[in-house]
C-alpha positions in Angstrom: -25.8 43.9 18.8 -22.6 43.8 16.7 -20.5 40.8 17.2 -16.9 41.2 18.3 -14.3 40.3 15.6 -11.4 38.1 16.5 -8.1 38.2 14.8 -6.6 34.8 15.7 -2.8 35.3 15.5 -0.4 32.4 15.5 3.2 32.9 16.6 5.2 30.6 14.4 8.8 31.1 15.4 10.8 27.9 14.7 7.7 26.0 13.5 8.1 24.4 10.1 6.0 25.9 7.3 4.0 22.7 6.6 2.8 22.7 10.3 2.0 26.4 10.1 -0.2 25.8 7.0 -1.8 22.7 8.6 -2.6 24.7 11.8 -4.1 27.6 9.8 -6.2 25.2 7.8 -7.7 23.8 11.0 -8.5 27.3 12.4 -10.1 28.3 9.1 -12.1 25.1 8.8 -15.9 25.3 8.7 -16.3 23.0 11.7 -14.1 25.3 13.9 -15.9 28.4 12.7 -19.3 26.9 13.2 -18.5 25.8 16.8 -17.0 29.1 17.7 -20.0 31.0 16.1 -22.4 28.8 18.0 -21.2 30.0 21.4 -21.6 33.7 20.5 -18.1 34.4 19.2 -17.3 36.7 16.4 -15.8 35.9 13.0 -12.3 34.4 12.9 -9.5 35.7 10.8 -6.6 33.2 11.2 -3.3 34.7 10.3 0.4 34.1 11.0 2.4 36.5 13.1 4.0 38.0 10.0 0.7 39.3 8.7 -1.0 40.3 12.0 0.0 43.9 12.2 -3.3 45.2 10.9 -7.0 45.4 11.8 -6.5 47.3 15.1 -10.2 47.0 15.8 -9.9 43.3 16.2 -9.3 41.5 19.5 -6.1 39.7 19.1 -5.6 36.2 20.6 -2.0 35.1 20.4 -1.1 31.4 20.5 2.5 30.3 20.8 3.8 27.4 18.8 7.1 25.5 19.0 8.6 22.3 17.9 7.9 20.8 21.3 4.2 21.5 21.3 3.5 21.4 17.6 0.1 21.6 15.9 -1.6 19.6 18.6 -0.8 22.1 21.4 -1.8 25.0 19.2 -5.2 23.5 18.4 -5.8 22.6 22.1 -4.8 26.1 23.1 -7.2 27.5 20.5 -10.1 25.5 22.0 -9.2 26.6 25.5 -9.1 30.2 24.5 -12.0 30.4 22.1 -14.5 27.7 22.8 -15.7 25.1 25.3 -15.3 21.4 24.6 -16.9 20.4 21.3 -20.6 19.8 21.5 -22.8 17.2 20.0 -24.3 19.4 17.3 -20.9 20.4 15.8 -19.6 16.8 16.0 -22.7 15.4 14.3 -22.5 18.1 11.7 -18.9 17.2 11.0 -19.7 13.5 10.7 -22.7 14.3 8.4 -20.3 14.7 5.5 -19.7 11.3 3.8 -16.0 12.0 3.2 -15.3 13.0 6.8 -17.4 10.0 8.1 -15.3 7.6 6.0 -12.1 9.0 7.4 -13.4 8.8 10.9 -14.5 5.2 10.4 -11.1 4.2 9.2 -9.4 5.9 12.1 -11.6 4.0 14.5 -10.4 0.7 13.0 -6.8 1.8 14.0 -7.8 3.2 17.4 -6.2 4.0 19.7 -3.2 4.2 17.4 -2.7 7.0 15.0 -2.4 6.9 11.2 -0.3 9.0 8.7 -2.3 11.1 6.2 -0.6 9.3 3.3 -1.8 6.0 4.5 -5.4 7.3 4.9 -5.3 8.8 1.5 -4.1 5.6 -0.1 -6.7 3.4 1.7 -9.6 5.7 0.9 -8.5 6.9 -2.5 -8.7 10.6 -1.5 -6.7 13.5 -2.9 -4.2 15.0 -0.4 -5.9 18.4 -0.3 -9.4 16.8 0.2 -8.1 14.7 3.0 -6.4 17.7 4.6 -9.8 19.5 4.8 -11.5 16.4 6.2 -8.8 16.0 8.9 -8.9 19.7 9.7 -12.6 19.6 10.3 -12.5 16.4 12.4 -9.7 17.8 14.5 -11.5 21.1 14.9 -14.7 19.5 16.2 -12.6 17.5 18.7 -13.2 14.0 17.5 -9.6 13.5 16.2 -6.3 14.4 17.6 -3.0 15.0 15.8 0.5 14.3 17.2 3.9 14.7 15.7 6.4 11.7 15.8 9.7 12.7 14.2 8.9 14.1 10.8 5.4 12.5 10.5 2.0 13.6 11.7 -0.3 10.9 13.1 -4.1 11.4 13.3 -6.1 9.3 15.9 -9.6 9.2 17.2 -10.1 10.9 20.6 -11.8 8.0 22.3 -12.9 10.0 25.3 -14.7 12.6 23.1 -16.2 9.8 21.0 -17.4 8.0 24.1 -19.1 11.2 25.2 -20.7 11.7 21.9 -22.1 8.1 21.7 -23.2 8.4 25.3 -25.1 11.6 24.5 -26.8 9.9 21.6 -27.8 6.8 23.5 -28.5 8.2 27.0 -29.7 11.7 26.4 -31.4 11.7 23.0 -32.3 8.0 23.3 -33.2 8.3 27.0 -31.5 4.9 27.5 -34.5 3.1 26.1 -33.7 -0.6 25.8 -35.6 -0.9 22.5 -33.2 1.7 21.0 -30.0 0.2 22.4 -28.1 -2.3 20.2 -28.1 -5.7 21.6 -24.3 -5.6 21.8 -24.5 -2.8 24.4 -26.3 -5.1 26.8 -24.0 -8.0 26.1 -20.9 -5.9 27.1 -21.9 -6.1 30.7 -21.8 -9.9 30.6 -18.6 -11.8 31.4 -16.5 -13.3 28.7 -17.6 -16.8 27.7 -15.8 -19.9 28.9 -12.5 -20.9 27.3 -11.3 -21.8 24.8 -11.7 -18.4 23.1 -11.9 -18.2 19.3 -9.3 -15.8 18.1 -8.9 -14.6 14.4 -5.7 -12.9 13.0 -6.2 -11.0 9.8 -3.6 -9.6 7.3 -3.7 -8.9 3.6 -2.3 -12.1 2.2 -2.4 -14.7 5.1 1.0 -15.7 3.9 3.3 -14.7 6.9 2.2 -12.4 9.7 -1.2 -13.9 10.4 0.2 -17.4 9.9 2.9 -16.7 12.5 0.2 -15.4 14.9 -2.0 -18.5 14.4 0.8 -20.9 15.0 2.1 -19.0 18.0 -1.3 -18.7 19.8 -2.0 -22.4 19.1 1.2 -23.5 20.7 1.6 -20.9 23.4 -2.0 -20.8 24.4 -2.0 -24.1 26.3 -5.5 -25.0 25.1 -7.1 -21.7 26.2 -7.6 -20.5 22.6 -8.7 -21.8 19.2 -6.5 -19.9 16.8 -7.5 -18.9 13.2 -6.0 -16.7 10.5 -7.2 -15.3 7.2 -6.3 -12.8 4.5 -8.3 -10.1 2.7 -6.7 -10.9 -0.6 -7.8 -14.2 -2.3 -5.6 -16.8 -3.9 -2.5 -16.6 -1.7 -0.1 -19.2 -0.4 2.1 -19.4 2.7 5.5 -17.8 2.1 8.4 -20.4 2.2 10.4 -18.1 4.5 7.5 -18.1 7.0 7.3 -21.9 7.0 11.1 -22.1 7.6 11.0 -19.8 10.6 8.1 -21.7 12.1 9.8 -25.0 11.6 13.1 -23.7 13.1 11.2 -22.6 16.2 9.5 -25.9 16.8 6.0 -25.2 15.4 4.2 -27.9 13.4 3.2 -26.5 10.0 1.4 -29.4 8.4 -2.1 -28.1 9.2 -1.5 -24.5 8.2 -2.9 -23.1 5.0 -3.7 -19.7 3.5 -7.4 -18.8 3.9 -9.6 -16.0 2.7 -11.6 -13.9 5.2 -14.9 -15.0 3.7 -14.4 -18.4 5.4 -15.1 -16.7 8.7 -18.0 -14.5 7.7 -20.7 -17.1 6.8 -23.5 -18.3 9.1 -21.6 -21.6 9.8 -18.4 -19.8 10.9 -17.3 -19.9 14.5 -18.1 -16.8 16.6 -15.0 -15.0 17.5 -14.2 -13.6 20.9 -11.1 -11.7 19.7 -10.2 -10.3 16.2 -6.8 -8.8 15.5 -5.4 -7.2 12.4 -1.7 -7.6 12.0 -1.1 -5.3 9.0 -2.3 -1.8 8.2 -3.9 -2.9 4.9 -6.2 -5.3 6.6 -7.1 -2.7 9.3 -8.0 -0.2 6.6 -10.5 -2.7 5.0 -14.1 -1.8 5.6 -15.5 -5.0 7.0 -19.0 -5.5 8.4 -19.3 -5.8 12.2 -18.5 -9.2 13.5 -21.3 -11.2 15.1 -21.1 -11.1 18.9 -19.1 -7.9 18.9 -15.6 -9.5 19.7 -12.9 -7.5 21.3 -10.7 -6.1 18.5 -7.1 -4.9 18.3 -4.7 -3.6 15.7 -1.2 -5.2 16.1 0.2 -3.9 12.8 3.7 -4.9 11.6 5.5 -4.3 8.3 5.1 -6.9 5.7 8.2 -9.2 5.7 7.2 -10.5 2.2 8.2 -7.0 0.8 11.7 -7.3 2.2 14.5 -6.9 -0.3 18.2 -7.9 -0.3 20.0 -11.3 -0.1 18.2 -14.4 0.9 19.8 -14.2 4.3 18.7 -10.6 4.8 15.1 -11.4 3.8 15.1 -14.4 6.2 16.3 -12.1 9.0 13.3 -9.8 8.4 10.9 -12.8 8.7 12.6 -13.9 11.9 12.3 -10.4 13.4 8.6 -10.3 12.5 8.1 -13.7 14.1 9.9 -12.4 17.3 7.7 -9.2 17.5 4.5 -11.3 17.2 5.8 -13.9 19.7 6.3 -11.1 22.3 2.8 -9.7 21.8 1.1 -13.1 21.8 3.0 -14.2 24.9 1.7 -11.1 26.7 -1.8 -11.8 25.5 -1.9 -15.4 26.7 -0.6 -14.3 30.1 -3.6 -11.9 30.7 -5.8 -12.8 33.7 -8.9 -13.4 31.6 -10.9 -14.7 34.5 -10.6 -11.5 36.4 -10.9 -8.9 33.6 -14.2 -7.6 32.1 -14.5 -6.6 28.5 -13.5 -3.0 29.0 -10.4 -4.0 30.9 -9.5 -6.6 28.3 -9.9 -4.0 25.5 -7.5 -1.7 27.4 -4.9 -4.5 27.8 -5.3 -5.5 24.1 -4.6 -1.9 23.0 -1.6 -1.8 25.3 -0.1 -4.9 23.7 -0.6 -3.4 20.2 1.6 -0.5 21.3 4.5 -2.7 22.3 7.7 -2.0 20.3 8.5 -4.1 17.3 12.0 -4.9 18.6 12.9 -6.1 22.1 
């Protein structure tokens, strides 16, 4: 039986050319074509509306695009029209490529927040066109979503689809056998340990943001937490502007020092209940899993150390960074830990990470 051919036509009125090209790249990706072909569909020829007045024998499927909907709505509409929700085989095939897997792993470290392609490329050392193909395939198989914020595109893991995929692997393929389930999965059903909780804040230099966070949690936590901080870059010192801001706000600074992350990765290190990254560079680092599977969150803020201008202008940036972290940590210490399970705590931690930087 001859398969029907589909001429996938995209209406692009008022849609910027870069978004048109990105959309067509997704629709032409191998992952999208493989998924569509697997359900009995025909071949796909993705074209723009300007070049669609041909191949009369093709069945035309027209998708509308606008600045309001953007690429994300086009991709979602394509899936609704052409294929069912992405299935395990296509998702596993997509993740079977080392490049796509590395991109997905990095996006997971930022989840549920999105990341700009330029930041992904810089962190992983990928060429823009290579990254574009990886993101197109991950989006096409349903594991990653793309949204537009202003002039930027942000790619994020679809946590619902990822949960379904992991559930299929563990419960369907693995038949929920306890000898195949990681120990951490059984521990997630257990309540959080008694206070005080060990909490680690990580940034690249441990010179400002993570130091602010350590001091704030130590002083606002009322004994419910043991605060730690560390940096991924060795040989750093606390920035003088950071010490000045802490002193002005009544925090003791005598016991604070810059520490490397390795101090918290050895067998004698305390086991953490919470681990937060407070800069994008630290979140992009490929660290091994933490013992005990602590709840993690990304509370990224711009690096005040990179601020330019007069001394007063730079001091203002440090004060604003301190204020943003104070609001987040105040919200964190007010959580009703005694009544929340791990899943609820993770949801609250993610929500705190989405708080605006400025009040």
